[in-house]
C-alpha positions in Angstrom: -17.9 128.3 111.8 -15.1 128.1 114.4 -13.1 131.3 114.6 -9.4 131.1 113.7 -7.5 130.9 117.0 -4.4 132.4 115.3 -6.2 135.3 113.6 -4.9 137.9 116.1 -1.3 136.6 115.8 -1.6 136.8 112.0 -3.0 140.3 112.2 -0.3 141.5 114.5 2.5 139.8 112.4 1.1 141.4 109.3 1.0 144.8 110.9 4.5 144.6 112.2 5.7 143.5 108.7 3.8 146.4 107.1 5.4 148.9 109.5 8.8 148.0 108.1 7.6 147.7 104.5 8.0 143.9 104.6 11.8 144.4 104.3 13.6 141.6 106.2 16.7 143.8 107.0 14.5 146.4 108.6 12.4 143.9 110.5 15.5 142.2 112.0 17.1 145.6 112.7 14.0 146.5 114.7 13.9 143.2 116.5 17.6 143.6 117.5 16.9 147.2 118.6 13.9 146.2 120.8 16.0 143.4 122.3 18.8 145.8 123.2 16.4 148.3 124.7 14.6 145.7 126.7 17.5 145.3 129.2 16.9 141.6 129.2 19.6 139.0 128.4 19.0 137.6 124.9 20.9 134.4 124.1 21.9 133.9 120.5 22.5 130.3 119.4 25.2 129.5 116.9 24.0 128.9 113.4 23.4 125.3 112.5 25.4 124.2 109.5 24.0 121.3 107.6 26.2 118.2 107.8 27.2 116.2 104.7 25.2 113.3 106.0 21.9 115.1 105.7 21.5 114.3 102.0 22.4 110.6 102.3 19.8 107.9 102.8 20.0 106.0 106.0 22.2 102.9 105.6 23.2 103.8 102.1 26.6 102.9 100.7 26.1 104.7 97.4 29.1 107.1 98.1 32.7 105.8 98.3 35.2 107.1 100.8 36.5 109.6 98.2 33.1 111.1 97.8 32.3 109.8 94.4 29.2 107.8 93.7 29.6 104.1 93.1 28.5 102.4 89.8 25.3 101.2 91.4 24.3 104.7 92.4 24.8 106.1 88.9 
C-alpha cells in the first residue's frame, strides 16, 4: 500500500487543534499571536462578500429589474 503523503500534515494539524481544545477562537488567537511575534509582515486580504449574481444561472432572465421572479420562474 502506498503511504499517505499528507499523513504528517494531518497529524500536525490534529495536534495543533488538540492543543487548543479544537476551539476555533483559541486556534485563531494563537495564529494571530504567532504572526505578531514572528516580526514578519502579514498581509490580510479584505473579506469577500458574495455578489447577488452568484445565485443566478448564467444567461437567466428569471428575475425582473425589481428583484421579483417572473411568472416563468415560479
